[in-house]
N, CA and C atoms of all chains as a GROMACS GRO file, in nm:
protein
  654
    1MET      N    1   2.534  11.118  21.365
    1MET     CA    2   2.640  11.018  21.347
    1MET      C    3   2.648  10.976  21.200
    2VAL      N    4   2.769  10.946  21.160
    2VAL     CA    5   2.794  10.901  21.023
    2VAL      C    6   2.848  10.759  21.030
    3GLU      N    7   2.786  10.667  20.954
    3GLU     CA    8   2.834  10.529  20.956
    3GLU      C    9   2.939  10.508  20.846
    4VAL      N   10   3.054  10.455  20.885
    4VAL     CA   11   3.162  10.432  20.790
    4VAL      C   12   3.182  10.282  20.774
    5SER      N   13   3.176  10.236  20.647
    5SER     CA   14   3.196  10.093  20.617
    5SER      C   15   3.328  10.074  20.547
    6PHE      N   16   3.395   9.965  20.580
    6PHE     CA   17   3.527   9.936  20.525
    6PHE      C   18   3.515   9.808  20.442
    7LEU      N   19   3.533   9.822  20.311
    7LEU     CA   20   3.499   9.709  20.223
    7LEU      C   21   3.615   9.615  20.195
    8GLY      N   22   3.578   9.499  20.138
    8GLY     CA   23   3.675   9.402  20.089
    8GLY      C   24   3.777   9.360  20.193
    9PRO      N   25   3.906   9.369  20.156
    9PRO     CA   26   4.011   9.312  20.241
    9PRO      C   27   4.038   9.387  20.370
   10ILE      N   28   3.978   9.503  20.393
   10ILE     CA   29   4.005   9.575  20.518
   10ILE      C   30   3.949   9.498  20.637
   11GLN      N   31   3.838   9.428  20.614
   11GLN     CA   32   3.783   9.336  20.712
   11GLN      C   33   3.763   9.395  20.851
   12GLU      N   34   3.695   9.508  20.855
   12GLU     CA   35   3.654   9.565  20.984
   12GLU      C   36   3.504   9.593  20.976
   13GLU      N   37   3.439   9.580  21.090
   13GLU     CA   38   3.295   9.608  21.097
   13GLU      C   39   3.271   9.760  21.081
   14PRO      N   40   3.152   9.799  21.035
   14PRO     CA   41   3.121   9.942  21.024
   14PRO      C   42   3.131  10.012  21.160
   15ILE      N   43   3.172  10.139  21.156
   15ILE     CA   44   3.187  10.218  21.279
   15ILE      C   45   3.114  10.350  21.259
   16SER      N   46   3.043  10.397  21.364
   16SER     CA   47   2.977  10.528  21.358
   16SER      C   48   3.066  10.634  21.421
   17TYR      N   49   3.079  10.746  21.352
   17TYR     CA   50   3.162  10.856  21.403
   17TYR      C   51   3.077  10.984  21.408
   18ASP      N   52   3.109  11.068  21.507
   18ASP     CA   53   3.043  11.198  21.519
   18ASP      C   54   3.131  11.302  21.449
   19VAL      N   55   3.113  11.314  21.319
   19VAL     CA   56   3.195  11.407  21.239
   19VAL      C   57   3.103  11.489  21.148
   20SER      N   58   3.147  11.611  21.112
   20SER     CA   59   3.061  11.696  21.029
   20SER      C   60   3.115  11.716  20.888
   21ASN      N   61   3.234  11.665  20.861
   21ASN     CA   62   3.285  11.671  20.723
   21ASN      C   63   3.392  11.564  20.702
   22LEU      N   64   3.433  11.549  20.577
   22LEU     CA   65   3.530  11.443  20.546
   22LEU      C   66   3.667  11.473  20.605
   23LYS      N   67   3.700  11.601  20.620
   23LYS     CA   68   3.830  11.636  20.680
   23LYS      C   69   3.840  11.581  20.822
   24GLU      N   70   3.733  11.597  20.899
   24GLU     CA   71   3.734  11.546  21.036
   24GLU      C   72   3.747  11.394  21.037
   25LEU      N   73   3.677  11.330  20.944
   25LEU     CA   74   3.686  11.184  20.936
   25LEU      C   75   3.828  11.141  20.900
   26SER      N   76   3.890  11.215  20.808
   26SER     CA   77   4.026  11.184  20.767
   26SER      C   78   4.121  11.189  20.887
   27LEU      N   79   4.107  11.292  20.970
   27LEU     CA   80   4.196  11.306  21.086
   27LEU      C   81   4.181  11.187  21.182
   28ILE      N   82   4.058  11.142  21.200
   28ILE     CA   83   4.034  11.029  21.292
   28ILE      C   84   4.092  10.900  21.234
   29LEU      N   85   4.063  10.875  21.105
   29LEU     CA   86   4.108  10.748  21.046
   29LEU      C   87   4.260  10.741  21.033
   30LYS      N   88   4.323  10.858  21.010
   30LYS     CA   89   4.470  10.859  20.997
   30LYS      C   90   4.539  10.821  21.129
   31LYS      N   91   4.467  10.845  21.240
   31LYS     CA   92   4.526  10.812  21.370
   31LYS      C   93   4.498  10.667  21.412
   32ASP      N   94   4.414  10.599  21.335
   32ASP     CA   95   4.375  10.461  21.371
   32ASP      C   96   4.457  10.363  21.287
   33GLU      N   97   4.540  10.286  21.354
   33GLU     CA   98   4.634  10.201  21.278
   33GLU      C   99   4.564  10.089  21.199
   34ARG      N  100   4.438  10.061  21.232
   34ARG     CA  101   4.364   9.962  21.152
   34ARG      C  102   4.339  10.014  21.010
   35PHE      N  103   4.331  10.149  20.999
   35PHE     CA  104   4.290  10.208  20.871
   35PHE      C  105   4.398  10.293  20.803
   36SER      N  106   4.490  10.348  20.880
   36SER     CA  107   4.584  10.448  20.825
   36SER      C  108   4.662  10.394  20.705
   37LYS      N  109   4.702  10.267  20.712
   37LYS     CA  110   4.784  10.212  20.603
   37LYS      C  111   4.704  10.195  20.473
   38TRP      N  112   4.572  10.192  20.485
   38TRP     CA  113   4.489  10.171  20.365
   38TRP      C  114   4.456  10.302  20.293
   39LEU      N  115   4.455  10.413  20.367
   39LEU     CA  116   4.391  10.534  20.316
   39LEU      C  117   4.447  10.585  20.184
   40GLU      N  118   4.578  10.574  20.167
   40GLU     CA  119   4.640  10.628  20.046
   40GLU      C  120   4.585  10.564  19.918
   41ASN      N  121   4.546  10.438  19.928
   41ASN     CA  122   4.498  10.367  19.809
   41ASN      C  123   4.347  10.343  19.809
   42CYS      N  124   4.276  10.411  19.896
   42CYS     CA  125   4.131  10.388  19.903
   42CYS      C  126   4.051  10.504  19.846
   43ALA      N  127   3.948  10.467  19.768
   43ALA     CA  128   3.849  10.566  19.724
   43ALA      C  129   3.743  10.579  19.834
   44VAL      N  130   3.665  10.687  19.824
   44VAL     CA  131   3.564  10.717  19.926
   44VAL      C  132   3.430  10.740  19.857
   45ALA      N  133   3.327  10.677  19.911
   45ALA     CA  134   3.192  10.702  19.859
   45ALA      C  135   3.107  10.762  19.970
   46LEU      N  136   3.024  10.860  19.931
   46LEU     CA  137   2.927  10.919  20.023
   46LEU      C  138   2.789  10.879  19.972
   47ASN      N  139   2.717  10.804  20.054
   47ASN     CA  140   2.585  10.752  20.016
   47ASN      C  141   2.592  10.682  19.879
   48ASP      N  142   2.694  10.599  19.864
   48ASP     CA  143   2.717  10.512  19.748
   48ASP      C  144   2.752  10.586  19.619
   49GLU      N  145   2.800  10.710  19.632
   49GLU     CA  146   2.850  10.786  19.518
   49GLU      C  147   2.996  10.819  19.547
   50ILE      N  148   3.088  10.780  19.454
   50ILE     CA  149   3.230  10.810  19.476
   50ILE      C  150   3.248  10.962  19.480
   51VAL      N  151   3.325  11.011  19.577
   51VAL     CA  152   3.345  11.156  19.590
   51VAL      C  153   3.494  11.190  19.580
   52TYR      N  154   3.520  11.318  19.544
   52TYR     CA  155   3.658  11.360  19.516
   52TYR      C  156   3.695  11.487  19.594
   53ASP      N  157   3.605  11.536  19.681
   53ASP     CA  158   3.625  11.664  19.748
   53ASP      C  159   3.628  11.645  19.900
   54LEU      N  160   3.744  11.675  19.957
   54LEU     CA  161   3.762  11.657  20.101
   54LEU      C  162   3.681  11.758  20.182
   55ASN      N  163   3.635  11.865  20.117
   55ASN     CA  164   3.559  11.968  20.189
   55ASN      C  165   3.411  11.937  20.202
   56LEU      N  166   3.369  11.822  20.154
   56LEU     CA  167   3.226  11.788  20.162
   56LEU      C  168   3.180  11.777  20.306
   57ASN      N  169   3.064  11.837  20.331
   57ASN     CA  170   3.005  11.827  20.466
   57ASN      C  171   2.927  11.697  20.480
   58LEU      N  172   2.919  11.649  20.601
   58LEU     CA  173   2.844  11.526  20.631
   58LEU      C  174   2.730  11.562  20.725
   59LYS      N  175   2.618  11.490  20.709
   59LYS     CA  176   2.505  11.513  20.800
   59LYS      C  177   2.467  11.381  20.868
   60ASP      N  178   2.389  11.397  20.972
   60ASP     CA  179   2.348  11.280  21.050
   60ASP      C  180   2.280  11.177  20.958
   61GLY      N  181   2.324  11.053  20.968
   61GLY     CA  182   2.264  10.946  20.886
   61GLY      C  183   2.336  10.919  20.756
   62ASP      N  184   2.434  11.003  20.722
   62ASP     CA  185   2.511  10.978  20.599
   62ASP      C  186   2.589  10.848  20.611
   63LYS      N  187   2.613  10.789  20.495
   63LYS     CA  188   2.686  10.662  20.490
   63LYS      C  189   2.814  10.684  20.409
   64VAL      N  190   2.927  10.662  20.472
   64VAL     CA  191   3.056  10.675  20.403
   64VAL      C  192   3.113  10.534  20.383
   65THR      N  193   3.166  10.510  20.263
   65THR     CA  194   3.221  10.378  20.232
   65THR      C  195   3.366  10.392  20.188
   66ILE      N  196   3.452  10.310  20.242
   66ILE     CA  197   3.595  10.313  20.208
   66ILE      C  198   3.625  10.194  20.117
   67LEU      N  199   3.675  10.224  19.994
   67LEU     CA  200   3.693  10.119  19.893
   67LEU      C  201   3.841  10.099  19.860
   68PRO      N  202   3.899   9.989  19.903
   68PRO     CA  203   4.039   9.960  19.869
   68PRO      C  204   4.054   9.920  19.721
   69PRO      N  205   4.180   9.904  19.673
   69PRO     CA  206   4.201   9.870  19.531
   69PRO      C  207   4.123   9.746  19.487
   70VAL      N  208   4.070   9.753  19.364
   70VAL     CA  209   3.976   9.653  19.313
   70VAL      C  210   4.041   9.563  19.207
   71CYS      N  211   3.981   9.448  19.188
   71CYS     CA  212   4.028   9.356  19.083
   71CYS      C  213   3.918   9.255  19.052
   72GLY      N  214   3.825   9.296  18.967
   72GLY     CA  215   3.720   9.203  18.929
   72GLY      C  216   3.767   9.112  18.817
   73GLY      N  217   3.684   9.015  18.784
   73GLY     CA  218   3.710   8.932  18.667
   73GLY      C  219   3.782   8.803  18.696
   74MET      N  220   2.205   9.447  18.156
   74MET     CA  221   2.161   9.343  18.248
   74MET      C  222   2.280   9.297  18.333
   75LEU      N  223   2.268   9.314  18.464
   75LEU     CA  224   2.376   9.279  18.556
   75LEU      C  225   2.330   9.160  18.641
   76GLU      N  226   2.409   9.054  18.641
   76GLU     CA  227   2.372   8.933  18.715
   76GLU      C  228   2.487   8.893  18.807
   77ILE      N  229   2.455   8.871  18.935
   77ILE     CA  230   2.556   8.826  19.031
   77ILE      C  231   2.518   8.686  19.078
   78TYR      N  232   2.613   8.596  19.078
   78TYR     CA  233   2.588   8.457  19.116
   78TYR      C  234   2.679   8.416  19.231
   79LYS      N  235   2.628   8.329  19.317
   79LYS     CA  236   2.711   8.270  19.422
   79LYS      C  237   2.792   8.157  19.357
   80GLY      N  238   2.925   8.168  19.363
   80GLY     CA  239   3.012   8.065  19.305
   80GLY      C  240   3.026   8.079  19.155
   81ALA      N  241   3.075   7.971  19.091
   81ALA     CA  242   3.109   7.975  18.948
   81ALA      C  243   2.987   8.004  18.860
   82LEU      N  244   3.014   8.064  18.744
   82LEU     CA  245   2.907   8.094  18.648
   82LEU      C  246   2.876   7.971  18.562
   83GLU      N  247   2.747   7.955  18.532
   83GLU     CA  248   2.704   7.852  18.437
   83GLU      C  249   2.710   7.918  18.299
   84VAL      N  250   2.828   7.912  18.238
   84VAL     CA  251   2.854   7.993  18.119
   84VAL      C  252   2.756   7.962  18.005
   85LYS      N  253   2.735   7.834  17.978
   85LYS     CA  254   2.651   7.798  17.863
   85LYS      C  255   2.507   7.846  17.881
   86GLU      N  256   2.457   7.832  18.003
   86GLU     CA  257   2.318   7.876  18.028
   86GLU      C  258   2.307   8.027  18.012
   87ILE      N  259   2.404   8.100  18.067
   87ILE     CA  260   2.398   8.246  18.062
   87ILE      C  261   2.412   8.294  17.917
   88GLU      N  262   2.511   8.241  17.846
   88GLU     CA  263   2.534   8.281  17.706
   88GLU      C  264   2.412   8.251  17.619
   89SER      N  265   2.354   8.135  17.643
   89SER     CA  266   2.240   8.094  17.562
   89SER      C  267   2.123   8.190  17.580
   90ARG      N  268   2.102   8.229  17.704
   90ARG     CA  269   1.991   8.321  17.735
   90ARG      C  270   2.017   8.458  17.671
   91TRP      N  271   2.142   8.506  17.682
   91TRP     CA  272   2.175   8.636  17.624
   91TRP      C  273   2.164   8.631  17.471
   92LEU      N  274   2.206   8.519  17.413
   92LEU     CA  275   2.201   8.506  17.267
   92LEU      C  276   2.055   8.505  17.218
   93ASP      N  277   1.969   8.438  17.292
   93ASP     CA  278   1.826   8.438  17.257
   93ASP      C  279   1.772   8.581  17.253
   94LEU      N  280   1.818   8.662  17.350
   94LEU     CA  281   1.774   8.802  17.354
   94LEU      C  282   1.826   8.878  17.232
   95ALA      N  283   1.951   8.848  17.194
   95ALA     CA  284   2.011   8.913  17.077
   95ALA      C  285   1.926   8.886  16.953
   96ILE      N  286   1.887   8.759  16.939
   96ILE     CA  287   1.809   8.720  16.821
   96ILE      C  288   1.671   8.787  16.824
   97SER      N  289   1.610   8.787  16.944
   97SER     CA  290   1.474   8.843  16.955
   97SER      C  291   1.473   8.994  16.929
   98GLN      N  292   1.586   9.061  16.950
   98GLN     CA  293   1.590   9.207  16.932
   98GLN      C  294   1.648   9.247  16.797
   99ASN      N  295   1.664   9.150  16.709
   99ASN     CA  296   1.711   9.179  16.573
   99ASN      C  297   1.842   9.257  16.571
  100CYS      N  298   1.935   9.218  16.660
  100CYS     CA  299   2.065   9.284  16.663
  100CYS      C  300   2.166   9.202  16.582
  101GLY      N  301   2.251   9.271  16.509
  101GLY     CA  302   2.343   9.204  16.419
  101GLY      C  303   2.474   9.163  16.482
  102ALA      N  304   2.502   9.215  16.603
  102ALA     CA  305   2.631   9.185  16.665
  102ALA      C  306   2.614   9.154  16.813
  103PHE      N  307   2.670   9.042  16.854
  103PHE     CA  308   2.674   9.008  16.996
  103PHE      C  309   2.815   8.961  17.028
  104ILE      N  310   2.884   9.039  17.111
  104ILE     CA  311   3.024   9.007  17.143
  104ILE      C  312   3.035   8.982  17.292
  105LYS      N  313   3.108   8.878  17.326
  105LYS     CA  314   3.121   8.848  17.469
  105LYS      C  315   3.266   8.821  17.507
  106PHE      N  316   3.294   8.845  17.635
  106PHE     CA  317   3.424   8.814  17.692
  106PHE      C  318   3.397   8.723  17.811
  107VAL      N  319   3.466   8.609  17.814
  107VAL     CA  320   3.449   8.515  17.925
  107VAL      C  321   3.581   8.502  17.999
  108GLY      N  322   3.580   8.532  18.128
  108GLY     CA  323   3.700   8.517  18.211
  108GLY      C  324   3.700   8.380  18.278
  109ILE      N  325   3.812   8.309  18.265
  109ILE     CA  326   3.824   8.174  18.322
  109ILE      C  327   3.939   8.171  18.421
  110VAL      N  328   3.918   8.109  18.535
  110VAL     CA  329   4.023   8.101  18.637
  110VAL      C  330   4.130   8.003  18.590
  111ARG      N  331   4.253   8.052  18.578
  111ARG     CA  332   4.359   7.966  18.526
  111ARG      C  333   4.458   7.929  18.636
  112ASP      N  334   4.530   7.821  18.607
  112ASP     CA  335   4.624   7.764  18.703
  112ASP      C  336   4.753   7.845  18.702
  113GLU      N  337   4.773   7.925  18.805
  113GLU     CA  338   4.898   8.002  18.817
  113GLU      C  339   4.926   8.027  18.965
  114ASN      N  340   5.051   8.039  18.998
  114ASN     CA  341   5.095   8.068  19.136
  114ASN      C  342   5.041   7.968  19.239
  115SER      N  343   5.020   7.843  19.194
  115SER     CA  344   4.976   7.736  19.285
  115SER      C  345   4.845   7.766  19.357
  116ILE      N  346   4.757   7.843  19.292
  116ILE     CA  347   4.628   7.870  19.356
  116ILE      C  348   4.531   7.755  19.331
  117GLU      N  349   4.432   7.744  19.422
  117GLU     CA  350   4.326   7.644  19.403
  117GLU      C  351   4.206   7.706  19.332
  118GLY      N  352   4.203   7.838  19.334
  118GLY     CA  353   4.093   7.911  19.271
  118GLY      C  354   4.099   8.056  19.314
  119LEU      N  355   3.993   8.129  19.285
  119LEU     CA  356   3.981   8.269  19.325
  119LEU      C  357   3.855   8.286  19.408
  120SER      N  358   3.851   8.395  19.482
  120SER     CA  359   3.730   8.426  19.558
  120SER      C  360   3.704   8.576  19.545
  121PHE      N  361   3.578   8.615  19.550
  121PHE     CA  362   3.543   8.755  19.523
  121PHE      C  363   3.446   8.810  19.627
  122ASP      N  364   3.470   8.937  19.665
  122ASP     CA  365   3.372   9.016  19.739
  122ASP      C  366   3.318   9.122  19.643
  123ILE      N  367   3.192   9.154  19.656
  123ILE     CA  368   3.129   9.255  19.569
  123ILE      C  369   3.052   9.352  19.656
  124TYR      N  370   3.061   9.482  19.624
  124TYR     CA  371   2.975   9.582  19.688
  124TYR      C  372   2.870   9.623  19.586
  125ARG      N  373   2.752   9.566  19.601
  125ARG     CA  374   2.651   9.580  19.495
  125ARG      C  375   2.600   9.721  19.470
  126PRO      N  376   2.572   9.804  19.575
  126PRO     CA  377   2.513   9.936  19.545
  126PRO      C  378   2.597  10.018  19.446
  127ILE      N  379   2.729  10.019  19.466
  127ILE     CA  380   2.813  10.099  19.375
  127ILE      C  381   2.834  10.025  19.243
  128LEU      N  382   2.841   9.894  19.247
  128LEU     CA  383   2.853   9.818  19.121
  128LEU      C  384   2.732   9.845  19.032
  129GLU      N  385   2.613   9.846  19.093
  129GLU     CA  386   2.491   9.870  19.014
  129GLU      C  387   2.492  10.010  18.952
  130ARG      N  388   2.538  10.111  19.028
  130ARG     CA  389   2.546  10.248  18.973
  130ARG      C  390   2.647  10.254  18.859
  131TRP      N  391   2.761  10.189  18.880
  131TRP     CA  392   2.865  10.188  18.776
  131TRP      C  393   2.809  10.125  18.649
  132PHE      N  394   2.740  10.013  18.663
  132PHE     CA  395   2.686   9.944  18.546
  132PHE      C  396   2.580  10.030  18.477
  133GLU      N  397   2.493  10.094  18.556
  133GLU     CA  398   2.389  10.179  18.497
  133GLU      C  399   2.450  10.293  18.416
  134SER      N  400   2.560  10.350  18.466
  134SER     CA  401   2.623  10.462  18.393
  134SER      C  402   2.678  10.412  18.259
  135TRP      N  403   2.730  10.290  18.257
  135TRP     CA  404   2.778  10.233  18.131
  135TRP      C  405   2.663  10.201  18.037
  136GLN      N  406   2.551  10.154  18.092
  136GLN     CA  407   2.436  10.123  18.007
  136GLN      C  408   2.383  10.250  17.941
  137LYS      N  409   2.384  10.363  18.017
  137LYS     CA  410   2.340  10.491  17.960
  137LYS      C  411   2.429  10.528  17.842
  138ARG      N  412   2.559  10.507  17.860
  138ARG     CA  413   2.653  10.537  17.752
  138ARG      C  414   2.625  10.446  17.631
  139ALA      N  415   2.598  10.321  17.657
  139ALA     CA  416   2.569  10.226  17.549
  139ALA      C  417   2.438  10.263  17.478
  140ASP      N  418   2.342  10.315  17.554
  140ASP     CA  419   2.212  10.354  17.496
  140ASP      C  420   2.230  10.452  17.382
  141GLU      N  421   2.332  10.539  17.394
  141GLU     CA  422   2.356  10.642  17.290
  141GLU      C  423   2.386  10.576  17.155
  142ASN      N  424   2.437  10.454  17.160
  142ASN     CA  425   2.468  10.381  17.036
  142ASN      C  426   2.374  10.263  17.012
  143LYS      N  427   2.260  10.268  17.080
  143LYS     CA  428   2.157  10.162  17.066
  143LYS      C  429   2.212  10.024  17.103
  144ALA      N  430   2.310  10.023  17.195
  144ALA     CA  431   2.369   9.896  17.238
  144ALA      C  432   2.318   9.858  17.376
  145LYS      N  433   2.325   9.729  17.407
  145LYS     CA  434   2.284   9.681  17.539
  145LYS      C  435   2.401   9.604  17.600
  146LEU      N  436   2.427   9.631  17.729
  146LEU     CA  437   2.538   9.565  17.796
  146LEU      C  438   2.488   9.452  17.885
  147PHE      N  439   2.573   9.350  17.896
  147PHE     CA  440   2.545   9.237  17.984
  147PHE      C  441   2.668   9.213  18.071
  148MET      N  442   2.643   9.175  18.194
  148MET     CA  443   2.756   9.135  18.276
  148MET      C  444   2.709   9.034  18.380
  149ALA      N  445   2.787   8.927  18.394
  149ALA     CA  446   2.763   8.830  18.500
  149ALA      C  447   2.893   8.816  18.578
  150HIS      N  448   2.883   8.811  18.710
  150HIS     CA  449   3.004   8.796  18.792
  150HIS      C  450   2.974   8.708  18.913
  151SER      N  451   3.078   8.638  18.955
  151SER     CA  452   3.066   8.551  19.072
  151SER      C  453   3.097   8.625  19.201
  152GLU      N  454   3.032   8.578  19.307
  152GLU     CA  455   3.063   8.620  19.443
  152GLU      C  456   3.105   8.493  19.516
  153GLY      N  457   3.206   8.502  19.602
  153GLY     CA  458   3.253   8.381  19.670
  153GLY      C  459   3.355   8.306  19.586
  154ASP      N  460   3.365   8.174  19.609
  154ASP     CA  461   3.475   8.096  19.552
  154ASP      C  462   3.447   8.044  19.411
  155VAL      N  463   3.551   8.050  19.327
  155VAL     CA  464   3.544   7.997  19.190
  155VAL      C  465   3.675   7.919  19.167
  156LEU      N  466   3.662   7.793  19.130
  156LEU     CA  467   3.781   7.707  19.121
  156LEU      C  468   3.844   7.710  18.982
  157LEU      N  469   3.963   7.651  18.971
  157LEU     CA  470   4.036   7.648  18.845
  157LEU      C  471   3.949   7.592  18.733
  158GLY      N  472   3.957   7.656  18.617
  158GLY     CA  473   3.882   7.609  18.501
  158GLY      C  474   3.738   7.656  18.498
  159GLN      N  475   3.694   7.718  18.606
  159GLN     CA  476   3.558   7.771  18.608
  159GLN      C  477   3.559   7.919  18.568
  160SER      N  478   3.440   7.970  18.539
  160SER     CA  479   3.430   8.110  18.497
  160SER      C  480   3.375   8.197  18.610
  161SER      N  481   3.434   8.317  18.623
  161SER     CA  482   3.390   8.411  18.726
  161SER      C  483   3.331   8.539  18.666
  162TYR      N  484   3.347   8.556  18.534
  162TYR     CA  485   3.310   8.686  18.475
  162TYR      C  486   3.273   8.669  18.329
  163ILE      N  487   3.159   8.722  18.292
  163ILE     CA  488   3.123   8.731  18.150
  163ILE      C  489   3.073   8.873  18.124
  164ALA      N  490   3.127   8.934  18.019
  164ALA     CA  491   3.077   9.064  17.976
  164ALA      C  492   3.027   9.047  17.833
  165GLY      N  493   2.921   9.116  17.798
  165GLY     CA  494   2.868   9.105  17.663
  165GLY      C  495   2.813   9.238  17.614
  166VAL      N  496   2.823   9.259  17.483
  166VAL     CA  497   2.763   9.378  17.421
  166VAL      C  498   2.678   9.332  17.303
  167LEU      N  499   2.557   9.382  17.303
  167LEU     CA  500   2.462   9.354  17.196
  167LEU      C  501   2.436   9.484  17.121
  168SER      N  502   2.451   9.480  16.990
  168SER     CA  503   2.438   9.604  16.914
  168SER      C  504   2.391   9.575  16.772
  169PRO      N  505   2.319   9.670  16.712
  169PRO     CA  506   2.282   9.651  16.571
  169PRO      C  507   2.406   9.646  16.481
  170LYS      N  508   2.514   9.716  16.523
  170LYS     CA  509   2.632   9.729  16.437
  170LYS      C  510   2.756   9.668  16.500
  171ARG      N  511   2.838   9.603  16.419
  171ARG     CA  512   2.959   9.535  16.464
  171ARG      C  513   3.059   9.630  16.532
  172ARG      N  514   3.088   9.743  16.467
  172ARG     CA  515   3.194   9.833  16.514
  172ARG      C  516   3.163   9.887  16.654
  173VAL      N  517   3.038   9.924  16.678
  173VAL     CA  518   2.998   9.974  16.810
  173VAL      C  519   3.026   9.868  16.916
  174ALA      N  520   2.990   9.745  16.888
  174ALA     CA  521   3.005   9.638  16.987
  174ALA      C  522   3.152   9.610  17.016
  175LEU      N  523   3.234   9.608  16.912
  175LEU     CA  524   3.377   9.580  16.930
  175LEU      C  525   3.445   9.687  17.015
  176GLU      N  526   3.412   9.812  16.988
  176GLU     CA  527   3.475   9.920  17.065
  176GLU      C  528   3.424   9.924  17.209
  177LEU      N  529   3.295   9.902  17.224
  177LEU     CA  530   3.235   9.911  17.357
  177LEU      C  531   3.284   9.800  17.449
  178ILE      N  532   3.300   9.680  17.397
  178ILE     CA  533   3.342   9.569  17.485
  178ILE      C  534   3.482   9.596  17.539
  179ASP      N  535   3.567   9.655  17.458
  179ASP     CA  536   3.703   9.687  17.501
  179ASP      C  537   3.701   9.790  17.615
  180GLU      N  538   3.631   9.900  17.592
  180GLU     CA  539   3.627  10.006  17.693
  180GLU      C  540   3.556   9.960  17.821
  181PHE      N  541   3.451   9.884  17.803
  181PHE     CA  542   3.370   9.838  17.916
  181PHE      C  543   3.452   9.744  18.006
  182VAL      N  544   3.523   9.650  17.945
  182VAL     CA  545   3.601   9.554  18.024
  182VAL      C  546   3.720   9.623  18.091
  183GLU      N  547   3.782   9.718  18.022
  183GLU     CA  548   3.896   9.789  18.082
  183GLU      C  549   3.850   9.872  18.202
  184ASP      N  550   3.739   9.943  18.188
  184ASP     CA  551   3.692  10.024  18.300
  184ASP      C  552   3.642   9.936  18.414
  185PHE      N  553   3.586   9.820  18.379
  185PHE     CA  554   3.545   9.723  18.481
  185PHE      C  555   3.664   9.689  18.570
  186LYS      N  556   3.779   9.662  18.507
  186LYS     CA  557   3.899   9.625  18.583
  186LYS      C  558   3.944   9.738  18.675
  187ALA      N  559   3.926   9.862  18.630
  187ALA     CA  560   3.978   9.976  18.705
  187ALA      C  561   3.880  10.034  18.807
  188SER      N  562   3.752  10.007  18.788
  188SER     CA  563   3.652  10.081  18.866
  188SER      C  564   3.547   9.997  18.940
  189ALA      N  565   3.518   9.877  18.893
  189ALA     CA  566   3.407   9.802  18.954
  189ALA      C  567   3.445   9.760  19.096
  190PRO      N  568   3.355   9.783  19.194
  190PRO     CA  569   3.388   9.753  19.334
  190PRO      C  570   3.381   9.603  19.364
  191ILE      N  571   3.485   9.534  19.316
  191ILE     CA  572   3.496   9.389  19.336
  191ILE      C  573   3.639   9.361  19.385
  192TRP      N  574   3.650   9.274  19.486
  192TRP     CA  575   3.781   9.244  19.543
  192TRP      C  576   3.812   9.096  19.524
  193LYS      N  577   3.935   9.071  19.478
  193LYS     CA  578   3.976   8.935  19.441
  193LYS      C  579   4.073   8.880  19.544
  194TYR      N  580   4.057   8.752  19.572
  194TYR     CA  581   4.145   8.681  19.665
  194TYR      C  582   4.191   8.552  19.598
  195ASP      N  583   4.318   8.516  19.618
  195ASP     CA  584   4.366   8.384  19.577
  195ASP      C  585   4.326   8.284  19.684
  196LEU      N  586   4.284   8.166  19.639
  196LEU     CA  587   4.257   8.057  19.733
  196LEU      C  588   4.382   7.969  19.739
  197VAL      N  589   4.448   7.972  19.853
  197VAL     CA  590   4.571   7.894  19.870
  197VAL      C  591   4.563   7.823  20.005
  198GLY      N  592   4.575   7.691  20.002
  198GLY     CA  593   4.569   7.614  20.127
  198GLY      C  594   4.440   7.640  20.203
  199GLY      N  595   4.332   7.661  20.131
  199GLY     CA  596   4.202   7.685  20.194
  199GLY      C  597   4.185   7.825  20.249
  200GLU      N  598   4.286   7.911  20.234
  200GLU     CA  599   4.277   8.049  20.284
  200GLU      C  600   4.252   8.146  20.170
  201ARG      N  601   4.189   8.261  20.202
  201ARG     CA  602   4.168   8.369  20.105
  201ARG      C  603   4.278   8.472  20.124
  202ILE      N  604   4.358   8.494  20.019
  202ILE     CA  605   4.467   8.592  20.028
  202ILE      C  606   4.439   8.704  19.926
  203TYR      N  607   4.421   8.825  19.976
  203TYR     CA  608   4.389   8.941  19.893
  203TYR      C  609   4.492   8.958  19.781
  204ALA      N  610   4.443   8.970  19.657
  204ALA     CA  611   4.532   8.985  19.541
  204ALA      C  612   4.576   9.130  19.528
  205LYS      N  613   4.648   9.176  19.626
  205LYS     CA  614   4.686   9.318  19.636
  205LYS      C  615   4.765   9.367  19.515
  206ASP      N  616   4.864   9.285  19.473
  206ASP     CA  617   4.952   9.328  19.364
  206ASP      C  618   4.881   9.336  19.230
  207ARG      N  619   4.768   9.269  19.217
  207ARG     CA  620   4.695   9.271  19.090
  207ARG      C  621   4.577   9.369  19.094
  208SER      N  622   4.562   9.438  19.206
  208SER     CA  623   4.448   9.526  19.222
  208SER      C  624   4.483   9.670  19.184
  209THR      N  625   4.380   9.745  19.149
  209THR     CA  626   4.396   9.883  19.102
  209THR      C  627   4.320   9.978  19.194
  210ALA      N  628   4.388  10.084  19.236
  210ALA     CA  629   4.320  10.186  19.318
  210ALA      C  630   4.219  10.260  19.230
  211ILE      N  631   4.097  10.274  19.279
  211ILE     CA  632   3.992  10.344  19.204
  211ILE      C  633   4.029  10.492  19.190
  212LYS      N  634   3.992  10.552  19.075
  212LYS     CA  635   4.020  10.693  19.050
  212LYS      C  636   3.971  10.779  19.168
  213GLY      N  637   4.055  10.866  19.216
  213GLY     CA  638   4.019  10.950  19.331
  213GLY      C  639   4.066  10.895  19.464
  214SER      N  640   4.135  10.782  19.460
  214SER     CA  641   4.182  10.721  19.585
  214SER      C  642   4.282  10.813  19.655
  215GLY      N  643   4.288  10.801  19.786
  215GLY     CA  644   4.381  10.881  19.866
  215GLY      C  645   4.318  11.007  19.922
  216LEU      N  646   4.189  11.025  19.900
  216LEU     CA  647   4.122  11.147  19.947
  216LEU      C  648   4.138  11.169  20.096
  217LEU      N  649   4.133  11.061  20.173
  217LEU     CA  650   4.138  11.076  20.319
  217LEU      C  651   4.278  11.061  20.376
  218ALA      N  652   4.377  11.042  20.288
  218ALA     CA  653   4.514  11.016  20.338
  218ALA      C  654   4.583  11.146  20.379
   0.00000   0.00000   0.00000
């Protein structure tokens, strides 16, 4: 299982998904109306490292983080 | 040095401590940027969420870059509510040379705005309203869309 956390204004509790890569996760989240509207503007981190490749494989225990647009300061 | 505080920053205490370090390390330039919550759009203040694991990595990568120029970076930021006239953000660069510090503070603060995992909310009528229009999508956003 992969735990997915939704940060900042998305305001949803973490959810565990049985997925083996980011493509599978994308398909699930795109169908979920809680998350679909956010995805276009969200960055993705795998184990706290921002990633840029949708083909990345996921393994049991991985942590995926969804980061909406930021504004510090 | 990265410092996160609950609520508003004690600017004078933080600056004083950083300045003491500047003097003790025989550095000729210490430049700081202080962000203050200002009265606009009828807000009562701002509020912030922070994701520390990625913020710490982001800061470390900037410190490595600063190390190449013998500079040291400082940052303090608030978590939670900060009211009008209070400070939520201080960035500082300590360097033996003036030019290095001036250039680094500019790049560091700009990338902070674009990349640091911090979310801002306006405080209006006691509610937190996400500052969506003032926020920036992190580089690489849309991967899962």
